C-alpha positions as CSV (number, residue, x, y, z in Angstrom):
1,M,-0.6,5.1,13.6
2,K,-2.0,2.0,12.8
3,K,-5.4,0.5,14.2
4,R,-7.1,-2.3,13.7
5,V,-10.8,-2.2,12.8
6,T,-14.0,-4.7,11.6
7,L,-16.3,-3.2,9.1
8,T,-19.7,-4.5,8.5
9,F,-21.2,-3.8,5.6
10,S,-25.3,-4.2,5.1
11,R,-26.9,-4.9,1.8
12,E,-26.8,-1.6,1.1
13,T,-23.3,-0.8,1.0
14,S,-21.3,-4.0,1.0
15,Q,-20.1,-2.7,-3.2
16,M,-17.8,0.6,-1.6
17,P,-14.7,0.4,-2.7
18,V,-13.8,1.1,0.8
19,T,-9.3,0.0,0.3
20,Y,-9.6,2.7,-2.7
21,L,-11.8,5.3,-1.2
22,L,-9.3,5.3,2.2
23,A,-6.4,5.8,0.1
24,R,-7.8,7.9,-2.3
25,D,-9.7,10.2,0.3
26,F,-7.9,9.8,3.2
27,N,-4.0,9.1,2.5
28,V,-4.6,6.1,4.9
29,A,-3.3,2.9,4.2
30,A,-5.1,-0.7,4.7
31,N,-3.6,-4.1,4.6
32,I,-6.8,-6.2,4.3
33,I,-7.1,-9.3,7.3
34,R,-10.2,-11.0,6.3
35,A,-12.6,-10.7,4.4
36,Q,-16.3,-12.1,3.7
37,V,-17.8,-9.8,1.4
38,A,-20.1,-10.2,-1.7
39,P,-22.4,-8.0,-3.9
40,N,-25.4,-7.7,-2.3
41,R,-24.3,-9.8,1.0
42,V,-24.4,-8.1,4.7
43,G,-20.3,-8.5,4.9
44,T,-17.1,-8.1,7.2
45,L,-13.6,-7.0,6.6
46,V,-10.7,-6.7,9.3
47,L,-8.3,-4.7,8.4
48,E,-4.6,-2.8,10.0
49,L,-5.0,0.3,9.3
50,S,-2.1,3.4,8.3
51,G,-2.3,6.3,8.6
52,E,-1.9,9.6,10.5
53,I,-3.8,10.2,13.6
54,D,-6.4,12.0,12.2
55,E,-6.5,11.1,9.0
56,L,-7.6,7.6,10.5
57,N,-10.0,9.4,12.8
58,D,-11.9,10.9,10.1
59,S,-11.9,8.3,7.4
60,L,-13.7,6.1,10.6
61,D,-16.0,9.2,11.0
62,W,-17.0,8.6,7.2
63,L,-17.0,5.0,7.5
64,R,-19.6,5.3,10.0
65,S,-21.5,8.3,7.8
66,R,-21.9,5.9,4.7
67,Q,-23.9,3.0,7.4
68,V,-21.0,1.3,7.8
69,Q,-20.8,-0.3,11.3
70,V,-16.6,0.5,12.9
71,S,-15.6,-1.6,15.2
72,L,-11.8,-1.0,16.8
73,V,-9.4,-4.3,17.5
74,S,-7.8,-3.7,20.4
75,Q,-7.4,-7.5,22.4
76,E,-5.1,-9.8,22.7
77,I,-7.1,-13.6,21.9
78,T,-6.5,-15.6,24.9
79,V,-8.1,-19.1,25.9
80,D,-9.8,-19.1,29.1
81,A,-8.4,-23.4,29.2
82,D,-9.8,-24.0,33.1
83,V,-13.6,-22.6,31.1
84,C,-12.9,-23.8,27.6
85,V,-15.3,-26.5,26.4
86,H,-13.8,-27.0,23.3
87,C,-18.0,-26.5,21.2
88,G,-15.9,-24.7,18.7
89,L,-18.2,-21.6,18.5
90,C,-16.2,-18.9,19.0
91,T,-14.3,-20.4,15.6
92,G,-17.3,-18.5,13.5
93,V,-16.6,-15.2,14.4
94,C,-12.5,-15.0,15.5
95,P,-12.1,-12.5,12.6
96,T,-8.7,-14.2,11.7
97,E,-9.4,-17.7,11.7
98,A,-6.4,-18.2,14.3
99,L,-9.1,-20.0,16.8
100,K,-10.0,-23.6,15.0
101,L,-11.6,-26.5,16.0
102,D,-9.7,-29.7,15.2
103,P,-11.6,-32.2,13.7
104,K,-10.2,-35.6,14.7
105,T,-9.6,-34.8,18.6
106,A,-12.7,-31.9,18.7
107,K,-10.0,-29.4,21.3
108,L,-9.6,-26.2,20.3
109,S,-6.9,-25.0,19.2
110,F,-4.6,-21.8,18.7
111,T,-2.9,-20.4,15.8
112,R,-0.6,-17.5,17.2
113,S,0.9,-16.7,14.1
114,R,-2.4,-15.9,12.6
115,R,-3.3,-13.4,15.9
116,V,-4.1,-9.5,14.7
117,W,-3.9,-8.0,17.6
């Protein structure tokens, strides 16, 4: 089974070797999609986790018990052309960097090959 998650680390937990511990303690493989983590800073990891369902759930519970915020990723990225005003705010929170604002045209673009979901 596979699950895609976004992990948010506090300053105190940012140095935890998460992918190593998931593999060693839970037999869960972690494919890093995007990482923004630095020592003593708040950081995020977007991961695709693979393993048995019980091991995946146990590993996520363990992360939460260590004060790592876990958000499940479960939806397709979509851009509603009727509502989008091309302001670029979404580009700053897109976990896969699939959304970009073209500096020449000031238009939002979506790179489907970068999507995670």
